[in-house]
C-alpha positions in Angstrom: -22.5 -3.0 1.5 -21.9 -5.2 4.6 -20.8 -4.1 8.1 -23.2 -6.2 10.1 -20.5 -8.3 11.8 -17.3 -6.4 12.5 -15.7 -9.5 14.1 -16.4 -11.7 11.0 -15.1 -9.0 8.6 -11.9 -8.7 10.6 -11.5 -12.5 10.7 -12.0 -12.7 6.9 -9.4 -10.0 6.4 -7.0 -11.8 8.7 -7.3 -15.0 6.7 -7.4 -13.5 3.2 -4.6 -12.0 1.1 -4.8 -9.0 -1.2 -4.3 -9.4 -4.9 -1.2 -7.1 -4.8 0.7 -9.7 -2.7 0.3 -12.3 -5.4 3.6 -11.5 -7.2 2.0 -12.1 -10.5 1.7 -8.7 -12.1 4.0 -7.3 -14.8 7.7 -6.9 -13.7 6.7 -8.3 -10.2 10.3 -9.5 -9.6 11.1 -5.8 -8.9 7.7 -4.0 -8.8 5.6 -5.3 -5.8 2.6 -3.1 -6.4 1.1 -0.1 -8.2 -1.5 2.2 -6.7 -3.6 5.3 -7.6 -5.4 7.4 -5.1 -7.9 10.2 -5.8 -8.8 12.9 -3.3 -12.4 14.2 -3.7 -14.7 16.5 -1.8 -18.4 17.3 -2.1 -19.2 20.9 -3.0 -20.5 23.1 -0.2 -19.4 20.9 2.7 -16.3 21.9 4.7 -13.3 19.6 4.5 -13.1 17.0 7.3 -10.4 18.9 9.4 -12.8 21.9 9.6 -16.1 20.1 9.5 -18.7 19.9 12.3 -19.9 16.5 13.4 -23.2 17.0 11.5 -21.2 17.5 8.2 -19.1 14.4 8.8 -22.2 12.3 9.5 -23.8 13.7 6.3 -20.7 12.7 4.2 -20.8 9.2 5.8 -24.5 8.8 5.0 -24.2 10.1 1.5 -21.3 7.6 0.8 -23.4 4.7 2.1 -26.3 5.7 -0.2 -24.1 6.1 -3.3 -22.4 2.8 -2.7 -25.5 0.8 -1.8 -27.4 1.8 -5.0 -24.6 1.1 -7.6 -23.9 -2.2 -9.3 -20.2 -1.3 -9.3 -20.0 -1.5 -5.5 -22.3 -4.5 -4.8 -19.6 -6.5 -3.1 -18.1 -3.8 -0.9 -17.8 -4.1 2.9 -17.2 -1.3 5.3 -15.9 -0.3 8.7 -16.7 2.7 10.8 -13.3 3.4 12.4 -15.0 4.7 15.6 -16.0 1.1 16.3 -12.4 -0.3 15.9 -9.8 -0.3 18.6 -6.2 1.0 17.9 -4.9 -2.5 17.1 -7.7 -3.1 14.6 -7.1 0.3 12.9 -3.4 -0.4 12.7 -4.2 -3.8 11.1 -6.1 -1.9 8.3 -3.0 0.3 7.8 -0.8 -2.8 7.5 -3.3 -4.2 4.9 -2.8 -1.0 2.9 -6.6 -0.3 3.2 -6.3 3.0 5.2 -3.6 5.6 5.8 -1.7 6.1 9.1 -3.4 9.5 9.3 -6.9 7.9 9.0 -6.1 5.3 11.6 -5.0 8.0 14.1 -7.7 10.5 13.4 -9.9 11.7 16.2 -13.0 13.0 14.5 -16.1 10.8 14.2 -17.6 9.1 11.1 -14.3 8.0 9.6 -15.0 5.1 7.4 -13.2 2.5 5.3 -14.9 0.8 2.3 -13.2 -2.1 0.5 -13.7 -5.1 -1.7 -12.8 -8.8 -1.1 -9.7 -8.7 -3.3 -8.6 -5.5 -1.5 -8.0 -3.9 -4.8 -10.5 -1.1 -4.1 -10.6 0.9 -0.9 -12.3 4.2 -0.1 -11.4 6.2 3.0 -14.4 8.3 4.1 -13.7 11.6 6.1 -9.9 11.2 6.1 -8.2 14.5 5.1 -10.8 14.8 2.3 -14.4 13.5 2.1 -13.3 10.6 -0.1 -9.9 9.1 -0.7 -10.5 6.5 -3.5 -7.7 3.9 -3.9 -7.0 1.1 -6.4 -4.1 -1.3 -5.9 -2.7 -4.1 -8.1 0.4 -6.3 -8.2 3.3 -5.3 -10.5 3.5 -2.3 -12.8 -0.1 -1.7 -13.9 -0.8 2.1 -13.6 -2.7 2.3 -16.8 -5.0 -0.6 -15.9 -5.6 0.9 -12.5 -6.5 4.3 -14.0 -9.1 2.7 -16.2 -10.7 1.0 -13.1 -10.5 4.0 -10.7 -11.8 6.4 -13.3 -14.9 4.3 -13.6 -15.4 4.3 -9.8 -14.8 8.1 -9.7 -17.4 8.7 -12.4 -19.9 6.4 -10.6 -19.6 8.4 -7.4 -19.6 11.7 -9.4 -23.1 10.8 -10.8 -24.7 11.2 -7.4 -22.6 14.0 -5.8 -21.3 17.3 -7.1 -17.5 17.4 -6.5 -15.8 20.6 -5.3 -14.2 21.7 -8.5 -12.8 24.9 -10.0 -12.3 25.5 -13.7 -9.0 27.1 -12.8 -7.6 24.9 -10.1 -9.3 21.6 -10.8 -10.4 19.4 -7.9 -10.3 21.2 -4.6 -8.7 19.4 -1.7 -7.9 19.8 2.0 -4.2 19.9 1.4 -3.0 22.4 -1.4 -0.5 19.8 -2.7 -3.3 17.7 -4.0 -5.2 20.4 -5.8 -5.7 19.9 -9.6 -6.1 16.2 -10.5 -6.3 15.2 -6.8 -4.3 12.2 -7.9 -1.4 10.4 -6.2 0.0 7.5 -8.2 2.7 5.4 -6.6 4.7 2.3 -7.3 6.4 0.0 -4.6 9.8 -1.3 -5.7 12.2 -3.8 -4.3 15.7 -2.4 -5.0 18.3 -4.5 -3.1 21.0 -4.5 -5.8 21.0 -0.7 -6.3 21.2 -0.4 -2.5 24.0 -2.9 -2.3 26.1 -1.2 -5.0 25.4 2.3 -3.4 23.7 3.6 -6.5 20.2 4.3 -5.3 20.8 7.7 -3.6 21.9 9.3 -6.8 18.8 8.0 -8.6 16.5 9.1 -5.8 18.1 12.6 -5.8 17.6 12.8 -9.6 13.9 11.9 -9.5 13.2 14.2 -6.6 14.4 17.1 -8.8 11.8 16.3 -11.4 8.8 16.1 -9.0 8.8 12.6 -7.4 8.7 11.6 -3.8 10.2 8.5 -2.2 8.5 7.1 0.9 8.5 3.9 3.0 6.4 0.7 3.0 3.3 2.5 4.4 3.6 5.8 2.5 3.8 9.2 3.9 5.7 9.6 7.2 6.9 5.9 7.2 10.4 4.5 7.0 12.0 2.4 4.4 12.1 -1.3 5.3 13.5 -4.3 3.5 14.8 -2.3 0.5 11.2 -1.4 -0.4 10.7 2.1 -1.8 7.4 3.8 -2.7 7.8 6.3 -5.6 5.0 8.7 -6.2 4.2 11.9 -8.1 4.4 15.2 -6.2 2.9 17.4 -8.9 -0.9 17.2 -9.2 -1.6 20.6 -10.9 -0.9 21.5 -14.5 -0.8 18.0 -15.9 -3.6 15.6 -16.9 -4.0 12.3 -15.1 -2.8 10.5 -18.2 0.4 12.6 -18.3 1.1 12.0 -14.6 0.7 8.2 -15.1 2.7 8.1 -18.3 5.6 10.0 -16.7 5.6 7.9 -13.5 5.5 4.7 -15.6 8.5 5.8 -17.6 10.5 6.8 -14.5 9.8 3.4 -12.8 10.7 1.5 -16.0 14.0 3.3 -16.0 14.6 2.4 -12.3 13.6 -1.2 -13.0 16.1 -1.3 -15.8 18.8 0.1 -13.5 18.0 -2.6 -10.8 18.1 -5.4 -13.5 21.6 -4.2 -14.6 22.8 -4.0 -10.9 21.5 -7.6 -10.3 23.4 -8.8 -13.4 26.5 -7.1 -12.1 26.2 -8.6 -8.7 25.7 -12.1 -10.2 28.8 -11.8 -12.5 31.1 -10.2 -9.9 29.9 -11.3 -6.5 27.9 -14.5 -7.0 29.5 -16.5 -4.2 29.1 -13.6 -1.7 25.5 -13.1 -2.8 24.6 -16.7 -2.5 26.2 -16.8 0.9 24.0 -13.8 2.1 20.8 -15.3 0.6 21.4 -18.7 2.3 22.5 -17.1 5.6 19.2 -15.2 5.5 17.4 -18.4 4.8 19.3 -20.1 7.7 18.4 -17.4 10.2 14.8 -17.3 9.2 14.5 -21.1 9.3 16.0 -21.3 12.8 15.4 -18.1 14.7 13.3 -18.4 17.9 13.1 -14.6 18.6 13.2 -12.0 15.8 12.1 -8.4 15.4 10.1 -7.1 12.5 12.9 -4.9 11.1 15.4 -7.8 11.1 12.8 -10.0 9.5 12.2 -7.5 6.7 15.9 -7.1 6.0 16.3 -10.9 5.8 13.1 -11.4 3.7 14.5 -8.8 1.3 17.6 -11.0 0.8 15.5 -14.1 0.5 13.3 -12.4 -2.1 16.4 -11.5 -4.1 17.4 -15.1 -3.9 14.0 -16.2 -5.2 14.1 -13.6 -8.0 17.6 -14.7 -9.1 16.6 -18.4 -9.1 18.9 -19.3 -6.1 16.0 -20.5 -4.1 13.4 -22.6 -6.0 11.0 -23.9 -3.4 9.6 -20.4 -2.5 7.8 -17.9 -4.7 7.4 -14.2 -4.7 3.8 -14.4 -3.5 4.9 -16.3 -0.4 7.6 -13.7 0.4 5.2 -10.8 -0.2 2.6 -12.4 2.1 5.2 -13.0 4.9 6.2 -9.3 4.7 2.6 -8.5 5.7 2.0 -11.3 8.2 5.0 -10.4 10.3 3.9 -6.8 11.0 3.0 -6.1 14.7 -0.8 -5.6 14.3 -1.2 -8.5 11.8 0.6 -10.9 14.2 -1.7 -10.0 17.0 -4.8 -10.3 14.8 -3.6 -13.8 13.9 -3.0 -14.7 17.5 -6.4 -13.3 18.4 -5.0 -11.3 21.4 -2.7 -8.5 22.4 0.9 -9.5 22.5 3.9 -7.9 24.3 6.8 -6.9 22.0 8.7 -10.0 23.2 5.8 -12.3 22.6 5.5 -10.8 19.1 9.1 -11.5 18.4 8.6 -15.2 19.4 5.4 -15.5 17.4 7.0 -13.9 14.4 9.9 -16.3 14.4 7.5 -19.2 14.7 5.3 -18.0 11.8 8.3 -17.4 9.5 9.8 -20.9 10.3 6.5 -22.4 9.5 6.0 -20.6 6.2 9.5 -21.2 4.9 9.5 -24.9 5.7 6.2 -25.6 3.8 
């Protein structure tokens, strides 16, 4: 496990792109990514919010030992978040490697472990001792479960998890007790939004135990017609049942979005084309642009690519741009802090460059 050169690791992360941005997974014209996260704690040690520094250090050291000895984790790298400044921590949030909560935490020995493809990340001493995450492009929850289950078992060989026969895995937040699992799917749903049909769908799924969040999960806003749908119920169902149910719900939403797109094409094709190409025109020519406006325009551009109206760009390019234009990522690319105005100028330049190549 490497952490010898923080600067080099950050540089590598700035220059690399995660597998989930590829736009190559199943149903990736609508499903951007799928993710499963497991909350786990070690028996007999207080949860991080109540733990003493000596406990947090103990968790951190145990994690390092477990990871360094296993063949499964031979290529993992790690950061100690205490060693990162707020900009660098926010950059890891934008890369979907850590949560907003983890980035803003104040207690010591908060860690992040991840692999080169950014499919695996493990948060150490977040709300729980471990938050194990696996992330892939498209709708691939079953495949992710297979991989993350292996990782969970591997860690479980060396530590005894806090577990109750009655409640299941014990977690810091009662809403995670049971399986400790949160599975989520990131969807791009511009047609349902445009036809004002999405709210009814979201209300219906919230009644059967699903939560809808923004681009960076809990506590974040919806941008660019991107919606993260995840399970709320972790107790009383098996992991396989949670995944199966979430997969079915998302397939139904994908089906609704596909129908809405066909409807838009048959009834409003000229207006749709106009909106797509106006978005292209603005992004190709703007000299100053905010992240929220860019996300809205990239959403229109992505729909244009998905519907075959724009042929020289692909989904992977648009997905990557949605990441690169975020405030911390822009500053990491620039190699310095930028004022909001400087970011807006830099963002416009970056997008012009990406679209024209």
